[in-house]
C-alpha positions as CSV (number, residue, x, y, z in Angstrom):
1,M,116.4,107.7,102.0
2,G,113.2,105.8,101.1
3,K,111.0,103.8,103.4
4,F,111.9,100.6,101.4
5,D,115.6,101.0,101.5
6,G,117.3,97.7,102.1
7,V,114.1,95.7,101.1
8,L,114.1,93.1,98.4
9,L,110.8,91.7,96.9
10,A,111.2,88.8,94.4
11,S,108.1,87.5,92.6
12,D,107.3,84.6,90.4
13,F,105.9,85.6,87.0
14,D,103.4,83.1,85.7
15,N,100.1,82.9,87.6
16,T,101.5,85.3,90.3
17,I,102.1,88.6,88.4
18,L,99.6,87.6,85.7
19,N,97.4,84.7,84.7
20,T,99.0,82.6,82.0
21,E,97.2,79.3,83.0
22,R,94.1,80.4,81.2
23,P,95.9,81.2,77.9
24,R,97.8,77.9,78.2
25,R,94.6,75.9,78.5
26,T,92.4,77.8,76.0
27,G,94.8,79.4,73.5
28,C,93.6,82.9,74.3
29,P,96.0,85.8,74.3
30,I,98.3,86.5,77.2
31,P,96.9,89.4,79.2
32,P,98.8,92.6,80.0
33,I,100.2,93.2,83.5
34,S,97.6,95.2,85.4
35,K,98.0,98.9,85.8
36,R,97.6,98.6,89.5
37,N,100.5,96.1,89.8
38,V,102.7,98.4,87.7
39,E,101.9,101.5,89.7
40,A,102.5,99.6,92.9
41,L,105.9,98.4,91.7
42,H,107.0,101.9,90.7
43,Y,105.9,103.2,94.1
44,F,107.9,100.4,95.8
45,M,111.1,101.1,93.8
46,D,110.7,104.9,93.9
47,N,110.8,104.6,97.7
48,G,114.0,102.6,97.7
49,G,112.9,99.0,97.3
50,H,114.5,96.4,95.1
51,F,112.2,94.4,92.9
52,T,113.0,91.4,90.7
53,V,111.2,88.6,89.0
54,A,112.2,85.0,89.9
55,T,110.9,82.9,87.1
56,G,111.1,79.3,85.9
57,R,111.3,80.6,82.4
58,A,114.5,80.7,80.5
59,L,115.8,84.0,79.3
60,P,114.3,83.8,75.8
61,A,110.9,82.9,77.2
62,F,110.9,85.8,79.7
63,R,112.6,88.4,77.6
64,L,109.5,89.2,75.6
65,F,107.7,90.2,78.8
66,A,110.5,91.7,80.7
67,D,109.9,95.3,79.4
68,Q,106.3,95.1,80.9
69,V,107.6,94.4,84.4
70,P,109.2,97.3,86.2
71,M,112.4,95.9,87.8
72,N,115.5,97.5,89.3
73,A,117.4,94.3,90.3
74,P,118.8,91.4,88.2
75,A,116.2,88.7,87.3
76,V,116.3,85.1,88.5
77,V,115.7,82.9,85.5
78,C,115.6,79.1,84.7
79,N,114.2,78.3,88.2
80,G,117.3,79.7,89.9
81,A,119.9,78.3,87.6
82,A,120.9,81.8,86.4
83,L,120.9,85.5,87.4
84,Y,120.5,87.9,84.5
85,D,121.0,91.7,84.5
86,F,118.7,93.2,81.8
87,R,120.5,96.6,82.1
88,T,123.8,95.2,81.0
89,E,122.4,92.2,79.1
90,T,124.8,89.8,80.9
91,Y,124.5,86.7,83.1
92,L,125.9,87.6,86.6
93,D,125.6,84.0,88.0
94,T,124.9,80.6,86.5
95,M,124.7,77.0,87.7
96,E,125.1,74.8,84.7
97,L,124.1,71.2,84.3
98,P,126.9,68.6,83.9
99,E,127.3,67.1,80.4
100,E,126.0,63.7,81.7
101,I,122.5,65.1,82.0
102,R,122.0,64.6,78.2
103,V,122.5,60.8,78.4
104,Q,120.7,60.5,81.7
105,G,117.7,62.5,80.4
106,Q,117.6,60.6,77.2
107,S,117.4,57.3,79.2
108,V,114.3,58.7,80.9
109,L,112.8,59.6,77.6
110,D,113.4,56.2,76.2
111,R,111.5,54.7,79.1
112,F,108.6,57.1,78.8
113,P,107.7,57.4,75.1
114,S,104.9,59.9,75.4
115,A,107.0,62.5,77.1
116,A,108.8,65.4,75.5
117,V,111.8,67.3,76.8
118,E,113.0,70.9,76.4
119,A,116.6,71.7,76.9
120,Y,117.6,75.2,77.8
121,H,121.0,76.4,76.5
122,L,122.9,79.3,78.2
123,D,123.0,81.1,74.8
124,N,119.3,81.5,74.8
125,V,118.4,78.6,72.5
126,I,115.7,76.1,73.4
127,H,115.9,72.6,71.9
128,A,113.0,70.1,72.0
129,V,113.1,66.3,71.7
130,R,109.8,64.7,70.7
131,P,107.7,68.0,71.1
132,N,104.1,67.1,72.0
133,E,100.9,69.0,72.7
134,F,102.2,70.2,76.1
135,T,105.3,71.6,74.3
136,R,102.9,73.5,72.0
137,Q,100.9,74.8,75.0
138,H,104.0,75.9,76.7
139,Q,105.2,77.7,73.6
140,H,101.9,79.6,73.3
141,V,102.5,81.0,76.8
142,T,106.2,81.7,76.5
143,H,106.2,83.0,72.9
144,A,109.6,81.3,72.6
145,G,110.4,79.1,69.7
146,V,112.2,75.7,70.0
147,E,114.6,73.9,67.7
148,A,113.6,70.2,67.3
149,V,116.4,67.7,67.7
150,A,116.3,63.9,67.5
151,S,117.8,63.2,70.9
152,L,119.2,65.0,74.0
153,P,122.8,64.0,73.4
154,E,122.7,66.1,70.2
155,V,122.0,69.3,72.2
156,P,125.1,71.4,72.7
157,M,126.3,72.5,76.1
158,P,126.2,74.4,78.3
159,L,122.6,73.7,79.6
160,V,121.0,75.3,82.6
161,K,117.9,73.2,82.8
162,I,115.9,70.5,81.1
163,M,112.1,70.1,81.3
164,F,109.9,67.0,80.7
165,E,106.4,67.6,79.4
166,D,103.5,65.2,79.5
167,C,100.1,64.7,81.2
168,H,100.4,64.8,85.0
169,E,99.7,61.1,85.5
170,N,102.6,60.1,83.1
171,L,104.9,62.8,84.6
172,E,104.3,61.5,88.1
173,A,105.5,58.0,87.0
174,L,108.5,59.6,85.2
175,W,109.3,61.6,88.3
176,N,109.1,58.6,90.6
177,Y,111.4,56.7,88.2
178,A,113.9,59.5,87.8
179,R,114.3,60.2,91.5
180,R,115.2,56.5,92.1
181,Q,118.2,56.7,89.8
182,L,121.6,56.9,91.4
183,W,122.3,60.2,89.5
184,A,119.2,61.9,90.9
185,A,121.2,63.1,93.9
186,D,123.1,65.4,91.5
187,Y,120.0,67.4,90.6
188,E,116.9,69.3,91.7
189,I,113.9,67.6,90.2
190,F,110.5,69.3,90.7
191,F,107.2,70.2,89.2
192,S,106.7,73.8,88.0
193,D,103.2,72.9,86.7
194,R,101.2,69.7,86.5
195,T,102.5,69.1,83.0
196,L,106.0,70.3,83.5
197,L,108.8,68.5,85.4
198,E,112.1,70.4,85.6
199,V,115.7,69.4,86.3
200,T,118.4,71.8,87.4
201,R,121.8,71.3,89.0
202,K,121.8,70.4,92.7
203,G,121.5,73.6,94.7
204,A,120.0,75.6,91.8
205,S,116.7,76.8,93.0
206,K,114.8,80.1,93.2
207,G,115.4,80.4,96.9
208,A,119.2,79.8,96.6
209,M,119.5,82.4,93.8
210,V,117.4,85.0,95.5
211,A,119.6,84.6,98.6
212,R,122.7,85.1,96.4
213,L,121.1,88.2,94.8
214,A,120.3,89.6,98.2
215,E,123.9,89.1,99.2
216,R,125.0,91.0,96.1
217,L,122.7,93.9,97.0
218,G,123.7,93.9,100.7
219,I,120.2,93.1,101.8
220,A,119.7,91.4,105.2
221,G,117.6,88.2,105.4
222,E,114.9,89.8,107.5
223,H,114.1,92.2,104.6
224,I,113.7,89.6,101.9
225,Y,110.1,89.0,100.7
226,C,109.0,86.5,98.0
227,A,105.8,85.7,96.1
228,G,104.9,82.6,94.2
229,D,102.2,80.1,93.4
230,E,103.8,76.7,92.5
231,N,106.0,74.0,93.9
232,N,109.1,75.5,92.3
233,D,108.5,78.6,94.4
234,L,108.6,76.8,97.7
235,S,112.4,77.2,98.1
236,M,112.1,81.0,98.0
237,L,108.8,81.3,99.9
238,T,110.3,79.3,102.8
239,M,113.7,81.1,102.9
240,A,112.1,84.6,102.9
241,A,111.3,86.7,106.0
242,E,107.8,86.3,104.7
243,G,106.5,84.4,101.7
244,F,103.3,85.5,99.9
245,A,101.1,83.4,97.7
246,P,98.2,84.4,95.4
247,A,94.9,82.7,96.3
248,N,95.2,80.6,93.1
249,C,98.3,78.8,94.5
250,V,98.7,75.0,94.6
251,E,98.0,73.2,97.9
252,S,101.6,72.7,98.8
253,V,102.2,76.4,98.6
254,R,99.1,77.1,100.6
255,N,100.3,74.8,103.3
256,C,103.9,76.1,103.5
257,G,103.1,79.0,105.8
258,A,102.9,81.7,103.1
259,T,100.6,84.6,103.6
260,I,97.7,84.2,101.1
261,V,96.8,87.4,99.2
262,A,94.7,88.3,96.1
263,D,94.8,85.9,93.2
264,C,96.7,86.6,90.0
265,D,93.6,88.2,88.4
266,H,93.3,90.7,91.2
267,D,96.6,92.5,91.5
268,T,98.7,90.2,93.7
269,L,101.7,92.4,93.8
270,A,99.7,95.6,94.6
271,E,98.3,93.9,97.7
272,I,101.7,92.6,98.8
273,I,103.2,96.1,98.4
274,A,100.3,97.6,100.4
275,I,101.1,95.2,103.2
276,L,104.8,96.2,103.1
277,D,103.8,99.8,103.0
278,R,102.0,99.4,106.3
279,R,105.0,97.5,107.8
280,Y,107.7,100.0,106.9
């Protein structure tokens, strides 16, 4: 028996576990995960805790980093649209987009000519329509390649998410337009970064998939803890027994009631695990 038996900790990856905003803006290399974070995660898991990453990244964009993050539970990927077990290399749960998203998404692109869109296929292929500078910045951070296509309807199914990319001002206009469409009720439409606007199936969120993972593991709600810094983390931060946010988090996260801890340059997870260590 370990002190963290029956405890689940789920953490966002980008700008929570490590700082990827600086590399995205400057083109510098992605830093390694800190030794202190890694040691804290091993301590947590060695004492019975379950740890996973809950990331907005699709599988191919997270796979290159997965070996650096000690995990002993399946990972939440694609902003909660899929649950993936790296030990068996299989999807355990998916929430796929309907086929109509391709035509609907293309209609948005046609109205906003400066925007690009990435489409994430369940078979780990990423397609891009009209890739732009924000697509290239995102590729630098994810290290995942994209296949360019002329239009969204050309992208094969099944898809688990699409993501619009543009400057924040243009994306806000795109977001306001998209959420006024009749079909918007069928989707989750949210920012994961100022230059990234994501679309998943209705009900597909980090919070919903973390809850489904906890049910799989037999973990009670009062022992679920989550960490994240962005708007796409709000669903899991607010469903957790306690949400934690690095000091570099966006204002909406800071205001959601999450406990603010060290920023992503100063061992966020190590501080969270130290808090849990005193609690259990």
